[in-house]
C-alpha atoms as a printed R data frame, in Angstrom:
    type eleno elety resid chain resno       x       y       z
1   ATOM     1    CA   MET     A     1 -27.867 -11.465  29.282
2   ATOM     2    CA   ALA     A     2 -25.544 -12.151  32.233
3   ATOM     3    CA   PRO     A     3 -22.247 -10.219  33.219
4   ATOM     4    CA   ARG     A     4 -19.168 -12.005  32.123
5   ATOM     5    CA   ARG     A     5 -17.914 -12.013  35.778
6   ATOM     6    CA   THR     A     6 -21.071 -13.563  36.902
7   ATOM     7    CA   ARG     A     7 -20.969 -16.401  33.968
8   ATOM     8    CA   THR     A     8 -17.323 -17.323  35.149
9   ATOM     9    CA   LEU     A     9 -18.526 -17.494  38.667
10  ATOM    10    CA   GLU     A    10 -21.122 -20.006  37.974
11  ATOM    11    CA   ILE     A    11 -18.707 -22.069  35.731
12  ATOM    12    CA   ALA     A    12 -16.199 -21.736  38.724
13  ATOM    13    CA   ARG     A    13 -18.541 -23.101  41.243
14  ATOM    14    CA   ARG     A    14 -19.822 -25.869  38.675
15  ATOM    15    CA   ALA     A    15 -16.149 -27.053  38.388
16  ATOM    16    CA   GLU     A    16 -14.680 -30.150  40.116
17  ATOM    17    CA   PRO     A    17 -11.953 -28.613  42.149
18  ATOM    18    CA   VAL     A    18  -8.516 -30.816  41.177
19  ATOM    19    CA   PRO     A    19  -6.010 -32.218  43.555
20  ATOM    20    CA   GLY     A    20  -3.217 -30.387  43.968
21  ATOM    21    CA   ALA     A    21  -4.302 -27.651  41.306
22  ATOM    22    CA   LEU     A    22  -3.655 -24.502  43.230
23  ATOM    23    CA   ASP     A    23  -0.173 -25.368  44.835
24  ATOM    24    CA   GLY     A    24   2.203 -23.079  43.809
25  ATOM    25    CA   ARG     A    25  -0.203 -20.620  42.868
26  ATOM    26    CA   LEU     A    26   1.194 -17.410  43.679
27  ATOM    27    CA   VAL     A    27  -0.340 -14.762  46.440
28  ATOM    28    CA   LEU     A    28   0.480 -10.956  46.333
29  ATOM    29    CA   ILE     A    29  -0.354  -9.894  50.143
30  ATOM    30    CA   ALA     A    30  -0.370  -5.761  50.458
31  ATOM    31    CA   ASP     A    31  -0.900  -3.717  53.805
32  ATOM    32    CA   ASP     A    32   1.304  -1.263  55.044
33  ATOM    33    CA   ASP     A    33   1.124  -3.390  58.562
34  ATOM    34    CA   ARG     A    34   4.128  -5.970  58.380
35  ATOM    35    CA   ALA     A    35   2.225  -7.530  60.930
36  ATOM    36    CA   ILE     A    36  -0.826  -8.519  59.193
37  ATOM    37    CA   VAL     A    37   1.205  -9.271  56.056
38  ATOM    38    CA   SER     A    38   3.166 -12.031  57.853
39  ATOM    39    CA   ARG     A    39   0.245 -13.053  60.063
40  ATOM    40    CA   ILE     A    40  -1.769 -13.590  56.593
41  ATOM    41    CA   ARG     A    41   1.088 -15.265  55.271
42  ATOM    42    CA   GLU     A    42   1.817 -18.186  58.222
43  ATOM    43    CA   HIS     A    43  -1.824 -19.059  57.582
44  ATOM    44    CA   LEU     A    44  -1.777 -19.400  54.079
45  ATOM    45    CA   ALA     A    45   1.371 -21.310  53.833
46  ATOM    46    CA   GLN     A    46  -0.342 -24.308  54.586
47  ATOM    47    CA   GLN     A    47  -2.394 -23.782  51.477
48  ATOM    48    CA   ARG     A    48   1.188 -24.591  49.992
49  ATOM    49    CA   TYR     A    49   0.958 -21.072  47.433
50  ATOM    50    CA   ARG     A    50   3.913 -18.693  46.601
51  ATOM    51    CA   PHE     A    51   3.867 -15.224  48.081
52  ATOM    52    CA   VAL     A    52   5.254 -11.875  47.155
53  ATOM    53    CA   GLU     A    53   4.990  -8.953  49.719
54  ATOM    54    CA   ALA     A    54   4.266  -5.017  49.158
55  ATOM    55    CA   PHE     A    55   3.576  -2.455  52.002
56  ATOM    56    CA   ASP     A    56   2.577   0.257  49.897
57  ATOM    57    CA   GLY     A    57   0.589   1.165  46.333
58  ATOM    58    CA   THR     A    58   3.995   1.732  44.499
59  ATOM    59    CA   GLN     A    59   5.556  -1.703  45.606
60  ATOM    60    CA   VAL     A    60   2.219  -3.125  44.666
61  ATOM    61    CA   LEU     A    61   2.109  -1.687  41.013
62  ATOM    62    CA   THR     A    62   6.021  -2.894  40.741
63  ATOM    63    CA   ALA     A    63   5.454  -6.340  42.497
64  ATOM    64    CA   LEU     A    64   2.630  -6.920  39.935
65  ATOM    65    CA   ARG     A    65   4.474  -5.963  36.676
66  ATOM    66    CA   GLU     A    66   7.614  -8.343  37.534
67  ATOM    67    CA   HIS     A    67   6.065 -11.554  39.401
68  ATOM    68    CA   ARG     A    68   2.533 -11.373  37.860
69  ATOM    69    CA   PRO     A    69   0.109 -13.043  40.673
70  ATOM    70    CA   ASP     A    70  -2.373 -15.100  40.626
71  ATOM    71    CA   LEU     A    71  -4.163 -13.496  43.316
72  ATOM    72    CA   LEU     A    72  -3.850  -9.421  44.996
73  ATOM    73    CA   LEU     A    73  -5.180  -8.918  48.882
74  ATOM    74    CA   MET     A    74  -4.450  -5.396  49.636
75  ATOM    75    CA   ASP     A    75  -5.349  -3.351  52.067
76  ATOM    76    CA   VAL     A    76  -7.784  -0.444  51.314
77  ATOM    77    CA   GLU     A    77  -5.480   2.148  53.384
78  ATOM    78    CA   MET     A    78  -1.713   2.531  52.630
79  ATOM    79    CA   PRO     A    79   0.468   5.562  52.102
80  ATOM    80    CA   GLY     A    80   1.098   6.951  48.761
81  ATOM    81    CA   LEU     A    81  -1.545   5.009  46.010
82  ATOM    82    CA   GLY     A    82  -4.153   3.821  48.397
83  ATOM    83    CA   GLY     A    83  -5.905   0.182  47.460
84  ATOM    84    CA   VAL     A    84  -8.533   1.990  45.758
85  ATOM    85    CA   GLU     A    85  -6.317   3.468  43.717
86  ATOM    86    CA   VAL     A    86  -4.383   0.303  43.010
87  ATOM    87    CA   CYS     A    87  -7.618  -1.739  42.445
88  ATOM    88    CA   ARG     A    88  -9.123   0.965  39.444
89  ATOM    89    CA   ILE     A    89  -5.436   0.830  37.400
90  ATOM    90    CA   VAL     A    90  -5.456  -3.223  38.397
91  ATOM    91    CA   LYS     A    91  -8.949  -3.582  36.849
92  ATOM    92    CA   ALA     A    92  -8.702  -0.917  33.965
93  ATOM    93    CA   ASN     A    93  -5.452  -2.962  32.524
94  ATOM    94    CA   GLN     A    94  -7.064  -6.379  32.380
95  ATOM    95    CA   SER     A    95  -5.802  -7.343  28.555
96  ATOM    96    CA   GLU     A    96  -3.303  -9.914  27.711
97  ATOM    97    CA   THR     A    97  -0.667  -6.702  27.383
98  ATOM    98    CA   GLY     A    98  -1.741  -5.148  30.877
99  ATOM    99    CA   PHE     A    99  -1.957  -7.153  33.915
100 ATOM   100    CA   GLY     A   100  -4.315  -9.581  32.578
101 ATOM   101    CA   PHE     A   101  -7.438 -11.101  34.485
102 ATOM   102    CA   LEU     A   102  -6.004 -10.514  38.438
103 ATOM   103    CA   PRO     A   103  -8.291 -11.412  40.949
104 ATOM   104    CA   VAL     A   104  -8.302  -8.557  43.969
105 ATOM   105    CA   ILE     A   105  -9.953  -9.258  47.497
106 ATOM   106    CA   LEU     A   106  -9.565  -5.573  49.515
107 ATOM   107    CA   MET     A   107  -9.214  -5.776  53.012
108 ATOM   108    CA   THR     A   108 -10.067  -2.781  55.473
109 ATOM   109    CA   ALA     A   109 -10.687  -1.594  58.279
110 ATOM   110    CA   ARG     A   110 -14.078   0.083  57.953
111 ATOM   111    CA   SER     A   111 -17.075  -1.537  58.621
112 ATOM   112    CA   GLY     A   112 -20.396  -1.372  57.654
113 ATOM   113    CA   LYS     A   113 -22.276  -2.368  54.061
114 ATOM   114    CA   GLY     A   114 -21.341   0.976  52.660
115 ATOM   115    CA   ALA     A   115 -17.710   0.253  52.522
116 ATOM   116    CA   LYS     A   116 -18.250  -3.238  51.221
117 ATOM   117    CA   VAL     A   117 -20.191  -1.993  48.548
118 ATOM   118    CA   GLU     A   118 -18.116   0.992  47.463
119 ATOM   119    CA   GLY     A   119 -14.915  -1.534  47.119
120 ATOM   120    CA   LEU     A   120 -17.129  -3.767  44.750
121 ATOM   121    CA   GLU     A   121 -18.500  -1.235  42.446
122 ATOM   122    CA   LEU     A   122 -14.188  -0.528  42.229
123 ATOM   123    CA   GLY     A   123 -13.909  -3.650  40.520
124 ATOM   124    CA   ALA     A   124 -12.864  -5.543  43.383
125 ATOM   125    CA   ASP     A   125 -13.708  -9.590  43.751
126 ATOM   126    CA   ASP     A   126 -14.216  -9.736  46.984
127 ATOM   127    CA   TYR     A   127 -14.071  -7.877  50.257
128 ATOM   128    CA   LEU     A   128 -12.757  -8.898  53.731
129 ATOM   129    CA   THR     A   129 -13.502  -5.896  56.736
130 ATOM   130    CA   LYS     A   130 -10.778  -6.564  59.462
131 ATOM   131    CA   PRO     A   131 -10.809  -7.950  61.867
132 ATOM   132    CA   PHE     A   132 -11.428 -11.097  59.799
133 ATOM   133    CA   ASP     A   133 -11.590 -15.119  59.951
134 ATOM   134    CA   LEU     A   134  -8.295 -16.351  58.986
135 ATOM   135    CA   LEU     A   135 -10.464 -19.900  57.856
136 ATOM   136    CA   GLU     A   136 -12.766 -17.560  55.931
137 ATOM   137    CA   LEU     A   137  -9.716 -15.232  54.526
138 ATOM   138    CA   SER     A   138  -8.435 -18.905  53.524
139 ATOM   139    CA   ALA     A   139 -11.862 -20.043  51.620
140 ATOM   140    CA   ARG     A   140 -12.116 -16.659  50.006
141 ATOM   141    CA   VAL     A   141  -8.704 -16.839  48.651
142 ATOM   142    CA   LYS     A   142  -8.971 -20.308  47.324
143 ATOM   143    CA   SER     A   143 -12.352 -19.386  45.954
144 ATOM   144    CA   MET     A   144 -10.453 -16.529  44.019
145 ATOM   145    CA   LEU     A   145  -7.385 -18.927  42.992
146 ATOM   146    CA   ARG     A   146 -10.000 -21.218  41.082
147 ATOM   147    CA   LEU     A   147 -11.327 -18.433  39.313
148 ATOM   148    CA   LYS     A   148  -8.342 -17.380  38.479
149 ATOM   149    CA   ALA     A   149  -6.942 -21.133  37.189
150 ATOM   150    CA   LEU     A   150 -10.457 -21.215  35.364
151 ATOM   151    CA   GLN     A   151  -9.625 -18.293  33.734
152 ATOM   152    CA   ASP     A   152  -6.301 -18.940  33.132
153 ATOM   153    CA   ALA     A   153  -7.162 -22.309  31.281
154 ATOM   154    CA   LEU     A   154 -10.535 -20.368  29.313
155 ATOM   155    CA   VAL     A   155  -7.482 -17.801  27.704
156 ATOM   156    CA   GLU     A   156  -5.424 -21.003  26.909
157 ATOM   157    CA   LYS     A   157  -8.494 -22.587  25.091
158 ATOM   158    CA   ASN     A   158  -9.307 -19.528  23.306
159 ATOM   159    CA   ARG     A   159  -5.629 -19.171  22.197
160 ATOM   160    CA   GLU     A   160  -5.416 -22.999  21.119
161 ATOM   161    CA   LEU     A   161  -8.944 -22.706  19.538
162 ATOM   162    CA   ASP     A   162  -7.271 -19.473  17.513
163 ATOM   163    CA   ARG     A   163  -4.236 -21.334  16.582
164 ATOM   164    CA   ALA     A   164  -6.551 -23.943  15.131
165 ATOM   165    CA   ASN     A   165  -8.497 -21.520  13.239
166 ATOM   166    CA   ARG     A   166  -5.548 -20.016  11.743
167 ATOM   167    CA   GLU     A   167  -4.140 -22.988  10.949
168 ATOM   168    CA   LEU     A   168  -7.795 -24.321   9.345
169 ATOM   169    CA   ASP     A   169  -7.716 -20.806   7.404
170 ATOM   170    CA   GLN     A   170  -4.353 -21.727   6.133
171 ATOM   171    CA   LYS     A   171  -5.190 -24.931   5.124
172 ATOM   172    CA   ARG     A   172  -8.266 -23.920   3.682
173 ATOM   173    CA   GLN     A   173  -6.417 -21.525   1.596
174 ATOM   174    CA   GLU     A   174  -4.360 -23.932   0.576
175 ATOM   175    CA   LEU     A   175  -6.639 -26.181  -0.659
176 ATOM   176    CA   LEU     A   176  -8.768 -23.128  -2.482
177 ATOM   177    CA   GLU     A   177  -5.315 -22.600  -4.335
178 ATOM   178    CA   LEU     A   178  -5.096 -26.361  -5.182
179 ATOM   179    CA   SER     A   179  -8.190 -26.452  -6.557
180 ATOM   180    CA   ARG     A   180  -7.315 -23.478  -8.643
181 ATOM   181    CA   THR     A   181  -4.421 -24.571 -10.100
182 ATOM   182    CA   ASP     A   182  -2.642 -27.013 -12.806
183 ATOM   183    CA   GLY     A   183  -0.517 -29.398 -11.343
184 ATOM   184    CA   LEU     A   184   1.863 -29.681 -14.142
185 ATOM   185    CA   THR     A   185   2.518 -26.114 -15.387
186 ATOM   186    CA   GLY     A   186   1.591 -24.085 -11.817
187 ATOM   187    CA   LEU     A   187  -0.760 -22.075 -14.203
188 ATOM   188    CA   THR     A   188  -4.607 -21.408 -13.333
189 ATOM   189    CA   ASN     A   189  -6.720 -24.176 -14.245
190 ATOM   190    CA   ARG     A   190  -9.442 -24.180 -16.525
191 ATOM   191    CA   ARG     A   191 -12.441 -23.957 -14.078
192 ATOM   192    CA   HIS     A   192 -11.148 -20.889 -12.620
193 ATOM   193    CA   PHE     A   193  -9.936 -19.524 -15.602
194 ATOM   194    CA   GLU     A   194 -13.608 -19.288 -17.060
195 ATOM   195    CA   GLU     A   195 -14.672 -18.336 -13.060
196 ATOM   196    CA   ARG     A   196 -12.557 -14.931 -13.946
197 ATOM   197    CA   LEU     A   197 -13.468 -14.652 -17.546
198 ATOM   198    CA   VAL     A   198 -17.326 -14.055 -16.498
199 ATOM   199    CA   ALA     A   199 -15.863 -11.522 -13.837
200 ATOM   200    CA   GLU     A   200 -13.680  -9.675 -16.004
201 ATOM   201    CA   PHE     A   201 -16.014  -9.416 -19.182
202 ATOM   202    CA   THR     A   202 -18.691  -8.385 -16.800
203 ATOM   203    CA   ARG     A   203 -16.704  -5.312 -15.121
204 ATOM   204    CA   SER     A   204 -15.277  -5.133 -18.992
205 ATOM   205    CA   THR     A   205 -19.231  -4.153 -20.446
206 ATOM   206    CA   ARG     A   206 -19.953  -2.333 -17.277
207 ATOM   207    CA   TYR     A   207 -17.115   0.013 -18.085
208 ATOM   208    CA   ARG     A   208 -16.650  -0.126 -21.474
209 ATOM   209    CA   SER     A   209 -13.248  -1.034 -20.950
210 ATOM   210    CA   PRO     A   210 -10.986  -3.393 -23.665
211 ATOM   211    CA   LEU     A   211 -10.544  -7.102 -22.703
212 ATOM   212    CA   SER     A   212  -8.075  -9.457 -24.494
213 ATOM   213    CA   CYS     A   213  -8.177 -12.958 -24.793
214 ATOM   214    CA   LEU     A   214  -4.983 -14.613 -26.304
215 ATOM   215    CA   LEU     A   215  -5.290 -18.424 -27.316
216 ATOM   216    CA   LEU     A   216  -1.843 -20.361 -27.510
217 ATOM   217    CA   ASP     A   217  -0.954 -23.214 -29.145
218 ATOM   218    CA   ILE     A   218   2.362 -25.143 -29.120
219 ATOM   219    CA   ASP     A   219   3.002 -26.039 -32.662
220 ATOM   220    CA   HIS     A   220   3.453 -29.900 -33.302
221 ATOM   221    CA   PHE     A   221   3.617 -31.074 -29.636
222 ATOM   222    CA   LYS     A   222   2.626 -34.483 -30.904
223 ATOM   223    CA   LYS     A   223   6.071 -34.783 -32.321
224 ATOM   224    CA   VAL     A   224   7.405 -33.612 -29.284
225 ATOM   225    CA   ASN     A   225   5.790 -36.147 -27.071
226 ATOM   226    CA   ASP     A   226   6.429 -39.131 -29.808
227 ATOM   227    CA   ASN     A   227   9.800 -37.805 -30.272
228 ATOM   228    CA   TRP     A   228  11.304 -36.831 -26.903
229 ATOM   229    CA   GLY     A   229   8.862 -38.945 -24.700
230 ATOM   230    CA   HIS     A   230   5.958 -37.791 -22.591
231 ATOM   231    CA   PRO     A   231   8.084 -36.526 -19.176
232 ATOM   232    CA   PHE     A   232  10.196 -34.217 -21.756
233 ATOM   233    CA   GLY     A   233   6.517 -33.116 -23.183
234 ATOM   234    CA   ASP     A   234   5.825 -32.081 -19.978
235 ATOM   235    CA   LEU     A   235   8.947 -30.198 -19.486
236 ATOM   236    CA   VAL     A   236   7.941 -28.158 -22.540
237 ATOM   237    CA   LEU     A   237   4.872 -27.270 -21.083
238 ATOM   238    CA   LYS     A   238   6.204 -26.153 -17.791
239 ATOM   239    CA   GLU     A   239   8.884 -23.901 -19.994
240 ATOM   240    CA   VAL     A   240   6.587 -22.562 -22.342
241 ATOM   241    CA   ALA     A   241   4.050 -21.517 -19.405
242 ATOM   242    CA   GLN     A   242   7.118 -19.941 -17.477
243 ATOM   243    CA   VAL     A   243   8.347 -17.692 -20.600
244 ATOM   244    CA   THR     A   244   4.692 -16.766 -20.738
245 ATOM   245    CA   ARG     A   245   3.937 -15.764 -17.675
246 ATOM   246    CA   LYS     A   246   7.218 -13.535 -17.815
247 ATOM   247    CA   VAL     A   247   5.477 -11.619 -20.375
248 ATOM   248    CA   LEU     A   248   2.532 -10.814 -18.999
249 ATOM   249    CA   ARG     A   249   1.252  -8.493 -15.937
250 ATOM   250    CA   ASP     A   250  -0.230  -9.599 -12.360
251 ATOM   251    CA   VAL     A   251  -3.006  -9.004 -12.895
252 ATOM   252    CA   ASP     A   252  -3.376 -10.747 -16.259
253 ATOM   253    CA   VAL     A   253  -5.097 -14.027 -15.900
254 ATOM   254    CA   LEU     A   254  -2.638 -17.053 -17.908
255 ATOM   255    CA   ALA     A   255  -3.926 -20.776 -17.326
256 ATOM   256    CA   ARG     A   256  -3.511 -24.068 -19.168
257 ATOM   257    CA   TYR     A   257  -6.690 -24.510 -21.534
258 ATOM   258    CA   GLY     A   258  -5.821 -28.197 -22.108
259 ATOM   259    CA   GLY     A   259  -3.495 -30.418 -23.425
260 ATOM   260    CA   GLU     A   260  -0.968 -27.843 -24.943
261 ATOM   261    CA   GLU     A   261  -3.172 -24.792 -25.645
262 ATOM   262    CA   LEU     A   262  -2.700 -21.978 -22.964
263 ATOM   263    CA   VAL     A   263  -5.247 -18.816 -22.153
264 ATOM   264    CA   ALA     A   264  -4.283 -15.606 -21.180
265 ATOM   265    CA   LEU     A   265  -6.857 -12.575 -20.486
266 ATOM   266    CA   LEU     A   266  -5.779  -9.036 -20.484
267 ATOM   267    CA   PRO     A   267  -8.064  -6.466 -18.694
268 ATOM   268    CA   GLU     A   268  -7.950  -3.189 -19.737
269 ATOM   269    CA   THR     A   269  -5.457  -3.900 -22.978
270 ATOM   270    CA   SER     A   270  -6.671  -2.801 -26.568
271 ATOM   271    CA   ARG     A   271  -6.002  -4.669 -29.740
272 ATOM   272    CA   GLU     A   272  -3.036  -2.891 -30.163
273 ATOM   273    CA   GLU     A   273  -1.788  -3.789 -26.870
274 ATOM   274    CA   ALA     A   274  -2.817  -7.588 -26.758
275 ATOM   275    CA   TYR     A   275  -1.166  -8.269 -30.567
276 ATOM   276    CA   ALA     A   276   2.258  -6.389 -29.103
277 ATOM   277    CA   ALA     A   277   2.059  -9.246 -25.800
278 ATOM   278    CA   ALA     A   278   0.976 -12.111 -27.910
279 ATOM   279    CA   GLU     A   279   4.004 -11.245 -30.503
280 ATOM   280    CA   ARG     A   280   6.230 -11.155 -27.503
281 ATOM   281    CA   MET     A   281   5.136 -14.535 -26.317
282 ATOM   282    CA   ARG     A   282   5.266 -15.745 -29.350
283 ATOM   283    CA   GLN     A   283   9.326 -14.997 -29.641
284 ATOM   284    CA   GLY     A   284   9.672 -15.902 -26.334
285 ATOM   285    CA   VAL     A   285   8.459 -19.437 -27.363
286 ATOM   286    CA   GLU     A   286  10.866 -19.515 -30.184
287 ATOM   287    CA   GLY     A   287  13.634 -18.317 -28.127
288 ATOM   288    CA   LEU     A   288  13.657 -21.474 -25.650
289 ATOM   289    CA   ARG     A   289  16.159 -24.037 -26.109
290 ATOM   290    CA   LEU     A   290  15.831 -27.220 -24.163
291 ATOM   291    CA   PRO     A   291  18.114 -29.882 -23.974
292 ATOM   292    CA   PHE     A   292  17.757 -33.524 -24.542
293 ATOM   293    CA   SER     A   293  19.352 -36.288 -23.141
294 ATOM   294    CA   ALA     A   294  19.394 -40.318 -23.680
295 ATOM   295    CA   PRO     A   295  21.923 -42.714 -22.242
296 ATOM   296    CA   GLY     A   296  24.190 -43.358 -24.917
297 ATOM   297    CA   LYS     A   297  23.225 -40.533 -27.289
298 ATOM   298    CA   PRO     A   298  24.464 -36.935 -27.239
299 ATOM   299    CA   THR     A   299  22.399 -34.240 -25.873
300 ATOM   300    CA   VAL     A   300  20.787 -32.039 -28.658
301 ATOM   301    CA   ASP     A   301  18.594 -29.071 -27.812
302 ATOM   302    CA   VAL     A   302  14.814 -29.041 -28.669
303 ATOM   303    CA   ARG     A   303  13.097 -25.833 -29.949
304 ATOM   304    CA   CYS     A   304   9.620 -25.315 -30.146
305 ATOM   305    CA   THR     A   305   7.185 -22.783 -31.844
306 ATOM   306    CA   ALA     A   306   3.442 -21.652 -30.737
307 ATOM   307    CA   SER     A   307   0.723 -20.261 -32.748
308 ATOM   308    CA   ILE     A   308  -1.357 -17.588 -31.104
309 ATOM   309    CA   GLY     A   309  -4.992 -16.577 -32.145
310 ATOM   310    CA   VAL     A   310  -5.917 -12.990 -30.434
311 ATOM   311    CA   ALA     A   311  -9.481 -11.326 -30.085
312 ATOM   312    CA   THR     A   312 -10.262  -8.151 -27.874
313 ATOM   313    CA   TYR     A   313 -14.007  -6.464 -26.721
314 ATOM   314    CA   PRO     A   314 -15.209  -4.611 -27.975
315 ATOM   315    CA   ALA     A   315 -15.821  -5.773 -31.350
316 ATOM   316    CA   PRO     A   316 -18.535  -7.023 -33.892
317 ATOM   317    CA   GLY     A   317 -19.733 -10.388 -32.734
318 ATOM   318    CA   ILE     A   318 -18.179 -10.855 -29.580
319 ATOM   319    CA   ASP     A   319 -21.283 -10.065 -27.248
320 ATOM   320    CA   ALA     A   320 -20.433 -12.259 -24.536
321 ATOM   321    CA   GLN     A   321 -17.433 -13.893 -22.802
322 ATOM   322    CA   ASP     A   322 -17.857 -17.124 -24.970
323 ATOM   323    CA   ALA     A   323 -17.172 -15.088 -28.053
324 ATOM   324    CA   LEU     A   324 -14.399 -13.579 -27.032
325 ATOM   325    CA   VAL     A   325 -13.277 -16.778 -26.441
326 ATOM   326    CA   SER     A   326 -14.370 -18.832 -29.608
327 ATOM   327    CA   ALA     A   327 -13.062 -15.478 -31.556
328 ATOM   328    CA   ALA     A   328  -9.395 -16.368 -30.253
329 ATOM   329    CA   ASP     A   329  -9.822 -19.827 -30.901
330 ATOM   330    CA   GLU     A   330 -10.697 -19.008 -34.687
331 ATOM   331    CA   CYS     A   331  -7.596 -16.940 -35.260
332 ATOM   332    CA   LEU     A   332  -5.590 -19.550 -33.649
333 ATOM   333    CA   TYR     A   333  -7.117 -22.052 -36.235
334 ATOM   334    CA   ALA     A   334  -6.156 -19.664 -38.928
335 ATOM   335    CA   ALA     A   335  -2.538 -19.058 -37.687
336 ATOM   336    CA   LYS     A   336  -2.044 -22.496 -37.662
337 ATOM   337    CA   GLN     A   337  -3.438 -22.898 -41.226
338 ATOM   338    CA   ASN     A   338  -1.414 -20.296 -42.638
339 ATOM   339    CA   GLY     A   339   1.822 -22.007 -41.386
340 ATOM   340    CA   ARG     A   340   1.991 -21.588 -37.505
341 ATOM   341    CA   ASN     A   341   4.573 -20.100 -35.297
342 ATOM   342    CA   GLN     A   342   2.762 -16.687 -35.990
343 ATOM   343    CA   VAL     A   343   0.053 -14.370 -34.142
344 ATOM   344    CA   GLN     A   344  -3.256 -13.870 -35.685
345 ATOM   345    CA   GLN     A   345  -5.992 -11.347 -34.886
346 ATOM   346    CA   HIS     A   346  -9.508 -10.776 -34.821
347 ATOM   347    CA   GLU     A   347 -10.550  -8.124 -37.276
348 ATOM   348    CA   HIS     A   348 -12.945  -5.709 -36.442
């Protein structure tokens, strides 16, 4: 696989130059010879670049942090920190929290291929031997600035892709939640409950831990709709769902099972604990006072009750997740038959 820098250079060579795309790019010129700095600046000024100057390695690092230039044109031999050390620091800190991607052109009075190879091995992107032709300098500066512009564009594209991916993940999560949620009560819907039931029953079977199921039905719910209307019936369902949810733990699953029925799945919950939870649910529903008002009529408090069936695994006859729910349903039917507003529990 080609090195990343090589691939980027190939892309840069293929890219069509955009007129004026390099206008205003910032070039940091660093050399302890002020005459050379002035000469380079005067020649490059016609390209409408902007400039920052430095005359030793320490000033270069300060200018990099303060001005964030697009190109570093630097002499190898400077007082204090030399160009070699500065280049090594720059290339070692190319993350977004450091200097970022910064092309470096090194300049030196030393001749020979060995000096050039050494400079490129240090991480420099280009290398010029003094005295250099100003037209050649201009061409190499322009090439490096194009590379920088392309790299900046790639970085921005990556940021846009990251933002788009985060937004997509958020939308996907929202859709997933909608697919799992009952639109009226805000509880888990039946399909997701059945998925959780399979997972929890499998886990309970493996570790021989208790798993309880509670099936709740609002008593005489048809009369609520007939007497007070379906919008008020929807309100009753929402309030029952809220008061029931408060009784349960975060690890418990509470879902709308269908119509006015709610179903709860309580992992690691014994028969005694499940019955106590069901009784708290029943008392919570019985304690609801829901005001109903109609034009021209006094406001009245509507009360409701619930019947609950409870079954716990392991138990005789309960050898699968469907059998657990069926046992709770049978107990719910018994609670209805025995007068409603009560909890009936599956017997071992």
